[in-house]
C-alpha positions as CSV (number, residue, x, y, z in Angstrom):
1,X,134.9,151.7,119.1
2,X,138.1,150.4,120.7
3,X,141.5,150.8,119.0
4,X,143.3,147.6,118.0
5,X,146.6,147.1,119.8
6,X,148.9,144.2,118.7
7,X,151.0,143.0,121.7
8,X,154.1,141.1,120.6
9,X,155.3,139.5,123.8
10,X,156.5,136.0,124.6
11,X,155.7,135.9,128.3
12,X,152.2,134.7,129.1
13,X,151.9,136.5,132.4
14,X,152.8,139.8,130.9
15,X,150.4,139.2,128.0
16,X,147.6,138.6,130.5
17,X,148.5,141.6,132.6
18,X,148.8,144.0,129.7
19,X,145.6,142.7,128.0
20,X,143.6,143.3,131.2
21,X,145.2,146.7,131.7
22,X,144.5,147.9,128.2
23,X,141.0,146.3,127.7
24,X,139.7,147.3,131.1
25,X,138.4,150.7,130.1
26,X,137.2,149.6,126.7
27,X,139.7,151.8,124.8
28,X,141.7,148.9,123.3
29,X,141.1,145.5,121.8
30,X,144.3,143.5,122.3
31,X,145.6,141.1,119.7
32,X,148.4,138.8,120.8
33,X,151.6,137.3,119.2
34,X,154.1,135.2,121.0
35,X,157.1,136.1,118.7
36,X,158.2,138.6,116.1
37,X,157.4,136.5,113.0
38,X,153.9,135.9,114.1
39,X,153.5,139.5,115.0
40,X,154.5,140.7,111.6
41,X,152.0,138.3,110.0
42,X,149.2,139.5,112.3
43,X,150.1,143.2,111.7
44,X,149.8,142.7,108.0
45,X,146.4,141.0,108.3
46,X,144.8,143.1,111.0
47,X,146.4,146.5,110.5
48,X,146.3,147.5,114.2
49,X,146.3,151.1,115.4
50,X,149.4,150.5,117.5
51,X,152.0,147.7,118.0
52,X,153.4,147.1,121.5
53,X,156.6,145.3,121.2
54,X,158.9,143.5,123.6
55,X,162.7,143.3,122.8
56,X,163.8,140.0,124.2
57,X,161.9,137.2,122.4
58,X,162.7,133.9,120.7
59,X,163.0,133.5,116.9
60,X,163.1,137.3,116.1
61,X,164.0,140.0,118.7
62,X,162.0,143.2,118.9
63,X,164.6,145.3,117.2
64,X,164.6,143.1,114.1
65,X,160.8,142.8,114.2
66,X,160.5,146.7,114.3
67,X,163.0,146.9,111.4
68,X,161.0,144.5,109.3
69,X,157.7,146.2,110.2
70,X,159.0,149.6,109.2
71,X,160.5,148.2,105.9
72,X,157.1,146.6,105.0
73,X,154.8,148.6,102.8
74,X,151.7,147.2,104.6
75,X,152.9,148.0,108.1
76,X,155.4,150.9,107.9
77,X,152.9,153.5,109.1
78,X,151.7,151.6,112.2
79,X,153.1,153.2,115.3
80,X,155.4,151.0,117.4
81,X,155.9,151.4,121.1
82,X,158.5,149.2,122.8
83,X,157.4,147.7,126.1
84,X,160.5,146.1,127.5
85,X,162.9,145.5,130.4
86,X,165.8,146.7,128.3
87,X,166.2,150.1,129.8
88,X,169.8,151.1,129.0
89,X,170.2,154.3,127.0
90,X,171.7,152.5,124.1
91,X,168.7,150.2,123.9
92,X,166.3,153.1,124.0
93,X,168.2,155.0,121.4
94,X,168.4,152.0,119.1
95,X,164.7,151.3,119.4
96,X,163.8,154.9,118.6
97,X,166.3,155.0,115.7
98,X,164.3,152.2,114.1
99,X,161.3,154.4,113.9
100,X,159.5,153.6,117.1
101,X,157.0,156.1,118.4
102,X,157.9,155.4,122.0
103,X,159.9,153.2,124.4
104,X,158.4,152.3,127.8
105,X,160.3,150.2,130.3
106,X,159.2,147.5,132.8
107,X,157.7,147.8,135.3
108,X,154.9,149.6,133.3
109,X,153.0,152.6,134.7
110,X,149.6,151.7,136.2
111,X,147.8,153.9,133.6
112,X,149.5,152.2,130.6
113,X,146.6,153.0,128.3
114,X,147.1,156.8,129.0
115,X,150.8,156.6,128.4
116,X,150.2,154.9,125.1
117,X,147.5,157.5,124.1
118,X,150.0,160.3,125.0
119,X,152.7,158.8,122.8
120,X,150.3,158.3,119.9
121,X,149.0,161.9,120.2
122,X,152.5,163.3,120.3
123,X,153.5,161.3,117.2
124,X,150.5,162.4,115.1
125,X,150.8,166.1,115.9
């Protein structure tokens, strides 16, 4: 049975690319949210196995979204992995300080599903 991954990303092309990449091998079922507020709502309702989160989005940026997810009783234990173009050390440190399991920068590795699996395994051991 595939794991549920919630992708919170506002760019349609990236949504499509990541959905295809993650669903290709049948390991993940991808749920989509176009902004942080919608992502929080879907996370509460669907309880995904992992949240993949962009930083630069309208309405609520990824850092604030992560903070709210980690402060929410229903979503605080769901692993968050940032997938973003914000690759400066301070951004990575900030994302991880909010409780993220990992921080991957664009362009993403071709075997994104394997990178996500590695981060999830490392966080659960």
